[in-house]
ZAMI-256716 format. One record per residue (C-alpha): x, y, z. Coordinates in steps of 0.001 Angstrom, whole numbers, padded with zeros to 6 digits, always signed. Example, Ala and Ser with C-alpha at 12.3 -4.5 7.8 and 13.67 -1.06 7.14 Angstrom:
ZAMI-256716
+012300-004500+007800;+013670-001060+007140;
This chain:
ZAMI-256716
+000248+000088-000086;+002067+002914-001222;+000467+006195-000055;+001778+009811+000194;+002125+011541+003606;-001369+013454+003026;-003354+009908+002726;-001035+007937+005017;-002421+008740+008437;-006320+008036+007110;-005373+005087+005718;-003524+003646+008579;-006389+004633+010870;-008923+002694+008930;-006820-000291+009635;-008644-003005+011582;-007778-006446+012600;-009761-009649+011542;-011791-010465+014781;-013102-013945+013459;-009486-014988+012527;-008129-014050+015915;-010935-016128+017605;-010335-019017+015464;-006483-019023+015917;-007461-019110+019828;-009461-021725+019355;-007240-023816+017347;-004432-023168+020008;-006961-024059+022619;-007395-027530+021388;-003475-028473+022140;-003859-029409+025433;-007713-029244+025646;-009501-030405+028959;-012853-031992+029407;-014052-028780+031274;-013090-026541+028432;-009815-025511+029653;-006204-026082+028605;-003067-027670+030398;-000312-027383+028521;+002639-026874+030783;+005712-025491+029909;+008227-027582+027579;+006043-030405+027370;+005404-032243+024268;+001875-030434+023990;+004158-026902+024376;+006199-028368+021518;+003015-028977+019495;+001903-025231+020118;+004875-023836+019699;+005565-025446+016211;+001764-024161+015294;+002695-020587+016003;+006054-020907+014134;+004253-022082+011170;+001726-019364+011195;+004388-016875+011744;+006002-018287+008603;+003131-018153+006320;+003111-014404+006604;+006816-014096+005825;+008269-013402+009436;+011514-014836+010398;+011703-016660+013415;+014617-016903+015862;+014883-019119+019062;+017162-017800+021947;+018954-020033+024453;+015980-020252+027018;+013580-021102+024396;+011790-017679+023781;+010492-017533+020122;+010956-014056+018343;+008659-013918+014950;+010195-010736+013290;+008581-008936+010345;+011152-006809+008554;+010858-002910+008693;+011937+000054+006004;+014668+000586+008504;+015383-003159+009480;+018694-001837+011377;+016351-000326+013809;+015174-002234+017061;+011974-003804+016954;+008733-002476+018516;+007816-005877+020059;+004584-007676+021522;+003933-010889+022930;+003181-013123+025851;+003053-016810+026722;+001638-020095+025517;+002180-022268+028723;-000606-022630+031054;-001586-023729+034536;-002637-027310+035002;-006325-025999+035205;-005453-023155+032825;-007931-021392+030395;-008049-020463+026777;-006833-017013+026991;-004195-016113+029820;-001166-015510+027803;-002391-017062+024685;-004269-014134+023840;-001321-011561+023856;+000699-014195+021495;-002080-014486+018938;-003117-010638+019099;+000502-009898+018147;+000396-012350+015449;-003073-011076+014172;-001386-007336+014100;+001347-008834+011697;-001128-010709+009437;-003357-007714+009218;-000409-005473+008249;+000782-008131+005524;-002802-008034+004362;-002860-004692+003447;+000742-004520+002421;+001796-002364+004918;+005507-001906+006201;+006221-000058+009388;+009387+002057+009526;+011048-000361+012368;+010714-003805+012485;+007699-005590+014008;+008309-008680+016398;+005942-011313+018533;+007643-012878+021220;+006780-016201+023025;+008232-016156+026513;+009377-019425+027896;+007615-020586+031368;+005870-017755+032193;+003406-019380+034567;+005866-021373+036645;+003559-024544+036995;+006315-027101+035851;+009600-024852+036492;+010264-022011+039047;+011116-019279+038772;+008034-017882+036985;+008271-015534+033802;+011345-017550+033421;+012333-016789+029761;+011500-013219+030123;+013383-012788+032989;+016608-014154+031592;+016123-012027+028543;+015898-008801+030976;+018629-010243+032917;+016731-010928+036256;+018412-013978+036540;+021194-015723+034569;+020644-018323+031733;+022679-021015+033789;+020436-020589+036811;+017204-020959+034433;+018634-023822+032766;+019480-025990+035765;+016051-025614+037504;+014153-029089+037778;+010487-030144+037835;+008941-032692+040212;+010072-035659+038295;+013923-034260+038287;+013950-033068+034705;+015830-029915+034163;+014960-026982+032019;+018012-027619+030048;+016916-031319+029103;+013168-030356+028585;+014278-027860+026095;+016428-030229+024245;+013743-032829+024270;+011202-030673+022310;+013711-029091+020140;+013654-025637+021183;+017348-025045+022480;+018332-021704+020427;+020787-019607+020189;+022960-018327+023071;+023571-014724+021990;+023052-011465+023847;+019446-010346+024143;+018707-007846+021663;+017387-004191+021955;+013772-003604+022079;+012501-000163+021165;+009133-000627+022836;+007087-003513+024163;+003488-003998+024297;+001253-006826+025954;-002297-007557+025342;-003937-009658+028215;-007244-010331+029717;-007403-008800+032812;-007581-011765+035088;-009715-009660+037803;-013324-008371+037990;-012492-004299+037526;-013349-003933+033623;-016293-005937+033748;-017797-004364+037029;-017120-000926+035497;-018389-001852+031852;-015189-000788+030357;-013786-002260+027278;-010156-001429+027482;-008039-001178+030616;-005125+001436+030274;-002339-000361+032444;-000667+002282+034533;+001911-000471+035951;+002329-003493+038013;+002130-003772+041664;+005110-004524+043595;+005159-007819+045237;+006655-009114+048623;+006325-012998+049304;+007007-014598+052731;+007327-017893+054486;+006144-017600+058041;+006664-020314+060961;+004822-020098+063894;+006469-022556+066465;+004379-023463+069630;+004032-026932+071347;+001823-029891+070485;-000262-031277+073374;-003296-033413+074311;-006558-031406+073614;-008203-032914+076816;-005901-032755+079855;-004196-029494+078839;-005927-026422+080065;-006654-023404+077777;-004532-020947+079622;-001785-023210+079532;-001564-024120+075836;+001006-023007+073328;-001384-023235+070345;+000490-022366+067084;-002599-022356+065090;-004292-019879+067398;-001461-017441+066902;-001432-018265+063097;-005277-017484+062785;-004633-014157+064253;-001998-013429+061703;-004091-014144+058697;-006595-011914+060082;-003649-009444+060672;-002671-009887+056836;-006056-009124+055473;-005982-005873+057833;-002700-004570+056775;-004027-004730+052894;-007346-002819+053836;-005345-000322+055713;-003523+000442+052511;-006457+000864+050184;-007075+000865+047337;-004291-001182+045710;-002982-003003+048781;-003300-006935+048528;-002724-009389+051474;-003102-012968+050827;-002560-016166+052873;-002550-018901+050302;-001269-022022+051954;-001180-023233+055421;+000391-026257+056907;-000617-027557+060244;+001593-029936+062125;+000748-032684+063406;-002879-031883+061830;-004495-034276+064280;-008151-033960+065449;-007002-034134+069177;-003881-032532+069189;-002977-029003+069767;-001270-027591+066859;+002485-027312+067623;+003623-025826+064439;+001847-023734+061597;+003719-022885+058410;+001987-020128+056219;+002974-018248+053124;+002208-014395+053162;+001806-012232+049555;+001727-008775+050078;+001502-006536+046903;+001131-002621+046490;+001305+000066+043526;+004478+001731+044965;+007520+000694+047102;+007026+003118+050117;+003484+001344+050521;+004807-002161+050174;+007686-001226+052575;+005214+000122+055132;+003050-003292+054685;+006278-005327+055293;+006902-003379+058168;+003435-003859+059952;+003738-007673+058757;+007048-007914+060550;+005658-005996+063894;+002580-008078+063842;+004691-011362+063720;+006904-009876+066730;+004453-008906+068847;+002055-012425+068489;+005163-014250+069272;+005896-012251+072256;+002375-012313+073441;+001833-016247+073340;+005340-016965+074329;+006148-018742+071397;+008549-018428+068299;+007365-016754+064984;+009931-016625+062224;+009556-014766+058786;+011605-015100+056019;+011043-012986+052582;+011328-015177+049671;+010415-012878+046923;+010388-009534+046032;+009347-007693+042767;+009242-003800+043147;+006448-001866+041716;+006846-001359+038219;+005265+001688+036365;+005077+001459+032421;+006236+003942+030082;+004276+007011+030008;+004393+007451+026323;+003540+003989+025356;+000738+004200+028128;-000557+007266+026188;-000446+005578+022856;-002578+002708+024205;-005337+005543+025614;-005259+007397+022304;-005638+004031+020284;-008678+003212+022567;-010115+006853+022206;-009581+006766+018521;-011310+003469+018045;-014252+004599+020253;-013809+002273+022852;-014769+002896+026658;-011647+002465+028843;-010344+003163+032263;-006794+003591+034122;-006111+000162+035843;-003228-001367+037994;-002031-004982+037020;-002147-007056+040291;-000694-010111+038661;+002995-010618+037254;+003358-010686+033709;+006504-010788+031025;+005945-006825+030596;+007088-006306+034145;+010499-008031+033365;+010597-006408+029702;+009979-002888+031506;+013289-002984+033113;+015139-003126+029631;+012531-001437+027242;+009613+000981+027587;+006701-001078+027925;+002675-000897+028283;-000306-003395+028605;-003546-003351+027320;-006222-005323+029203;-009587-006659+028226;-012073-008019+030438;-012658-011647+031375;-015933-013039+032303;-016372-012765+036380;-012790-011777+036421;-012040-015481+036692;-008496-016874+035191;-006218-019660+036072;-009363-021892+035699;-010873-024038+033126;-013914-021869+032854;-012114-018560+032077;-013849-016913+029175;-013797-013668+027177;-015979-011943+024818;-014782-012066+021070;-015686-008761+020491;-013201-007265+023530;-010548-009509+022354;-010809-007798+018666;-011046-004557+020632;-007965-004935+022444;-005910-006344+019675;-007013-003251+017450;-005647-001047+020317;-002415-003070+019967;-002270-002594+016388;-002640+001049+016604;-000305+001345+019484;+002537-000759+017620;+002010+001439+014365;+002511+004782+016392;+005419+003350+017980;+007107+001978+014935;+006806+005264+013116;+008465+007457+016096;+011484+005470+016426;+014333+008152+017179;+016825+008980+014339;+014524+007068+011472;+013447+009221+008886;+010722+008122+006621;+012117+007899+003019;+009761+009891+000934;+006817+007951-000930;+007646+005070+001097;+004833+003003+003320;+004607+003677+006893;
């Protein structure tokens, strides 16, 4: 589509993705590891993951993309630009799932990116900078830890060797699993990314509750995870008077309430969750002698997260002193709050407004590959609603028109970013 400057803007503004093709691609990918309840079980670096990867690679090559795989198995499908020496404008997500995962978490971001490239290929539009769709390895962390492994290695959050050495519950290493599915790629330095966008279902209820189509993601909550151990004394439930007990579960229960209160005290973005509890000896007529529990604290800024950390540690110290038992706390994960790039966030908002979609500013409460990419490149996210806010569940669902809307916003945000790469003049009479 050769157009002059006077026509180019109008022609690009009229570009729209094929929503039916996007939906059909999602449904085809969802058949790889489909579950009886309508979800998907496709763990990272399994044979099913290989089949899904091969499907994506084939689709990308059909529209002329070059495909490269790095040493942790990340896939990069690249569509050349007029200035192919420029760093790419990249989008993507992941295609591994939870054991009881859904059709859209991660998969939507990858296939929305593919649909953007298909749309440009159909219209014969070439951007100034190259465009790229990334499939990041092991985002979910269901089989291997750490989570967001592929994007974490790319961004330097941890080393390639550390990631390759990780093992699943059967003792299989990431290194061996990559080799088994044929996705050991080039061990080269990560390339520069000019801008990174990630489209995703919200995985929460906010957009649906406010009847908004597009979430303009301002950033991601910071996270601190802890292992807490309450060490009391097990004793017989009958002969031991209440006043003489050292009941670890009673103290743990108070701490669980405290975690909830800490989050409420730091509204609206404070989050506090106790998601796992182990009681010993876990017997009907024995006073619990030891309780282990996890704590997950999240907040939108580091000052708030630090205040929540302080409140939790004070609560643990006070609980132990008052009950006369030991309470220990160990921080095991820290993700600082990650704001997204203001200019890319603005491009998402501009696209939603131009296309006539309702939108609102939101904060991501979950971890995403975009959080790591934001450490090495300008980054932004686009959220669309999911039914009842449910994700990581086989009944996860999203409306086709919402998915199409988010993909159209992604299209125009990427076009804007690909035209405004610094020091890259557009040759007169050329494409975008």
